[in-house]
C-alpha angles and dihedrals in degrees: 000000000000120000130202110258112243123242091257087060094049093044087050089054105043113335089252096182093064106091117184099259102113122163132222119255096255092234091106131035118249119241117219127210125233088272092059092249122131114272127211110250121219092216095049123101122259093253092049089054089050091055092044088053088052092049090050093048092050092049094048089049093048091050089049091050089048090053095044092048089063093052125084121256129209144196129194120230116202111193117189107224103177142004123189126180124203112199113197121239101218140203134172118249118200118214125191107229097197095113091048097053093039087057089060092067099095092040095052101030091233130143116245114229118205119237098284082155135024137206105254119243089230093064091047088053092052094047091046091056091051093047090054098048119096094244095021094122091057093046091048095044087057091058095054124106107234104169095161133190131197123265089247092054091048095050089047097051099033101039086222110150118229125183126206092271093059129102123187139185113200131187127190109221142129090265098173093036097237093129097261125100118248132195112241117186142178107213123195109199099195136265132101096270094074094228109165143163130244105211136182121203106193119222116243095200095245099079093274129109134203126206106242106157135032132162137163124265141141128279108267141124121297132203140146133236129203116222120181091334098314124107120224125187115230125198115189106239127213137176109264097212098045104024086229111153100241105175137280142302116223124205131193121197132194129184090355098307139089113263103166139015134180133184121214109202130182110224135180113243100173139349133240110218125215127175103218099175133020134176098210096179091061104108097225100038093122090057088049091050093047085055098048108028093085128118093203097077095106087059093039087055096048092047092050091057087257095293117096116194126194141220093262093053123092114208123210110170094185095059129089088244108039099193130051132176136146095253097177097040095237098129092258121105121230118213123210151147127233133177141143116279110217113199124234096187134056092243097062129067132201116274144146110284112203137174125191126199092218116350139084099189099114093049090044094054091042092055093044090055091049089049088053091055097261113150135207144054127288108245099179145332134209141174132228132192104242116177108316096338145060114249122205120224124194130198113207124183130198116179103306095334124083142186133211122209132193122201137184111210120192125179107206135185112241132208141193116004093359090056094050089051096046088053095052091043088058089054090054091048091054089054088056093244095131133027117254092268120150091189094056089045090054092047091052092049091048094049099043097038088067086079108093117266095238089057093052092047091054092051121103119231088260095059094041094051090038091061089052092049092046089054093049101042106026096094125203123285126205104212092194098054099024090233119145121198126201121239100184137038092203109047131027121196126187138169110248089215093073124209101204096050098178087054104032098115091046090057088047094053089046089055093047087048090060095055095042097041096100091053091058095252110146129181114203140164091032112183133174131201123196132191098040128136127220108243094219104039098024086224119144111258136187110214119214120195123183145147122243110196088338096308115120121237136178131196126184108208121202111241117231105166107276096338123121119242103237089199086080089070092061090043088055091053091055089048093049091045087067090057106034126029098192106046137053143164115284121195142209140150136238088228093259124055106307118106115213123204136193130184103216145121128273092253090057091050089055088054091048090055091047092052102036099034097234132082128242121232127223 
């Protein structure tokens, strides 16, 4: 059972009872500025002026809170109304690539050979069956000939010139079936578009090779398959816009040149529809089902130039923001752009690109879906007028399958405990300690507001903000596996009475890693040893070894049952100082027994004190 940490422990951690409200010594009179605030005196001591600054910050903050308390506060509620999944019914289509590779003649200065030989239909049938099977790719890959050689050997034997930007995958196989091994390569010549060359260097029979065929393709994996005594070259195929694995390309060579090529592509011929979620109590749910329960949306999207717009949206093509709609039904119109992003590199895929003048709701909802395990890319969204509100629809695609979602979004004014929490969360957001996420804000309010109002009202600012910071940076802990997962890259909160004693410092370093990650601070090879004794003091210690950006470190923590040794925090600041001159770990408490860490600059720590009313410790 957890116990509340005593004031000695809290004081040891961060002196939590010392709120920045110091007073001047009284030896000198304080000057005031025209606003009645305490002014720094030139003849005062440095300590007096520090106290004056603290008083001024406190007065400013109290004035800000009084002003804020009179203003309305809001939270945004997003209610899922409908989720419909469309599962593609697939088949393999076969395309003759003769015209394509013949078109490479001028580019590659190669002689086109008419089809003296052809790829047999029986091979295409066999490959089609493998492509359509659930694990067919794995099975087919296991059949491929991949007798590779190094780039150095390839360059030496083929005399092909490769510069530093090139990447090549070479197999040694009798590619043209004349009884002599050839070198067949897929060479990527650099750049982001992935353009490559499929090249055959024909074996001369004396250990030398001559480049006899080359034509353009895209970077992928290469292999060969033997069917009834004949070797065929296979390239795994994919859709350039989606990076979706879509089948194989098959090539047949004769006398050193390409004579036949086929493309096997997986296509959707129909869709199976399933309603996965439905808010049956919503008055207009049947209208929403009529809108979304259609198999034709891929065609609708294509025919709409990949940007569907709804009955609640206004379109002004001449404006900076083309679309406008009251997305959260609060009476204020949001303005935005949306269009399909088409990739020009292999490392991007098509998706809906959007830009809002002043809203994060679409990205908030998308992130929330991703955190819940929903897969796919947003292709478009639109809003329809349904009943007395605007309803958001989202179209999300994964490979050939897609899902359609409907959401009711309501921005509501909050009062009482929820208002207090909403205001404090805004302070936390202003400090950059949580992303601008209306859904996360609503969840925090909902979770913490279950605490009785009288308890909230009796809390100090530290305890109230501490609860919010705990919720943001506490992460998730699997008590079965002992695995901790971060939930923030800006704040880390942990109970100093640790549950997983043997791994408490491993978890601590994982938490610190989460907030130092974007500053290129990495902790690896973490090891903990228990049951050791300090040779000088005789006290039990727990030894932690780890690497920070490849440099080895060791700390011997003093064992006190299941309590964390706070000296580790000071030690980590010494470690971090070696890798970053501007930032350090700053510490506070939630007023109970959680330690809250930030990895920030001294200037940021001053902003925190000014905003929150209490200082951070080092």
